N, C-alpha and C positions, 0 to 999 in steps of 0.2 A: 254338842258335837265335839268329836276329838279334833285336836289341832291338825293331825295328818289328813283328815277328811277335808277340813277347811282349806288347807294348802292345796290339796289335789283339785278341789273345786275351783279355787282361785286360778290355778295354772290352766285348767281347762277353759275357763272363761276368757283368759288372755290369749290363748293359742287357737281356740276353736271359734272361728268367726264365719260369717256368711256374707262375704263381700261379693257383690254382683259385678261381674266383669263383662264388658262388651268385647266381642272379637269378630273378625272378618275372615271368611274362608273364600278363597278364589278358586273357581273351577274354570273349565274351558268356556269362555264367553259368559260366565255368570259370576256373581258375587253374592254370598249369603252372609247375613249378619245374625249373630247370636248374643243373647243376654243369658249368660251361663249356658244352659242347654236348650233354651227356648229360642226358636228361630223367629226373627223379627222382619217385618216388611219395612221398606224404606220409610214409610210414613210413621210407623211405630218407632223406628230408630230416631227420626227427627224429634219426635215427642220426648224420647229419653234424653237426647243430646241437648234439648232445650233447657235442661237443668244446669248445664254448664255453657254459658254464652260463647266463650272462646272456642269450645269444641264445635258448637253449632255453626259458628261463622266459618271455621275451617272446613267443615263438612259441606257447607253451601258452595264454597270455592271449588271443592273437589267435584261436586255434582255439575257445576258449570263447565269445568274442564272435561268431564266425562261426556257431557252433551255435545260439546264441540268436537271431541274426538270421534264420537259416534256419527255425527253428521259428515265429517271428513271421510271416515271409513266407508260409510254407506254410499256417498257420492262417488268416491273412487272405485268402489266395487261395481257400481252401476256403469260407470264409464268403461271399465275394462270388460264387464260382462256384455255390454251392448256391442262392443267391437268384436268380441268372440262370437256372439250370436250372428252378427253380420257375416263373419267368415264362414260359419257353419251353414248359413242360409245361401251361400254362394255369392255374396256381394264382395265388394272391395272395402275392407276395414281401414279406418284411418288410425294408424298405429300411434300417431302423435297424441290423439285423444286418449288412447289406452295408456300411454306413458304419463300423461297428465293425471289419469286416474291412479296410477301407481304412485305418483308423487303425492297425491292427496292421502293415500293410505299411509305412506311413510311419514307424512307430516302429522298424522293422527296418533302415531305410536308414542311419541314423547308426551303428548297431552294425556293419553291414557295412563301412562306410567306415573305422571305427576298426579293424576287423579287418585291412583291407588295409594301413593305416598301421603297425600293430604288426608285421605280417608283414614289411613292408619294413624296419622298424627292426631286427628280429631278423636279417635277412639282412645288413644293413649292419654290425651288431655282429660277426657272423661274419667278413665280408669284411675288416673293419678289422684283426681279430686275425690272420687267416691270409693276408693279402696280402703279397707280397714288396715290400719297400721298394726300388724300383729307383733306381739312381743314374744320372743323365744327365751325361755328360761335357760340359764347356763348352770350346769352342775359341776362342782369342784370337790375334790377330796380335800378335806381340811382336818388335819390331825387325826383323830380317831373316828371322824364322822363324815358326813356328806353335807355340803352347803349348796343352797340354791340362790342364784343371783338373777334378778330381773331388772334390767336397766330401762329407764324411761327417757 
């Protein structure tokens, strides 16, 4: 083979990699996880994160915070909704209970945000450990020719 073909092949092997990246996309009331372009269920995500113990531990903390936030939000929503239903039905609502429900919802918001941050952190821990460290060649003009430098 010609040296230029070997150099081109070498550069391609260094720069063209297939590192799988985990990412999270948040929607309104939903979170989706992707491994490259493949959507993962939470169970599949746990299996993938099991390859990196610190990432899995952080993800478990995130799921715990998310569970508590969901419980607080659902309970608060029920308390508010029940009082509004009582009002619509012609009864006398207890607005103190509705205020307590609003307080539960407000208390759940920081937990939900913390859950999102911890989930992002766990995905970043995984991605840092499993990403290919790609080398980019640098090209310089040197005298009458071109020189390529690859730093390791």
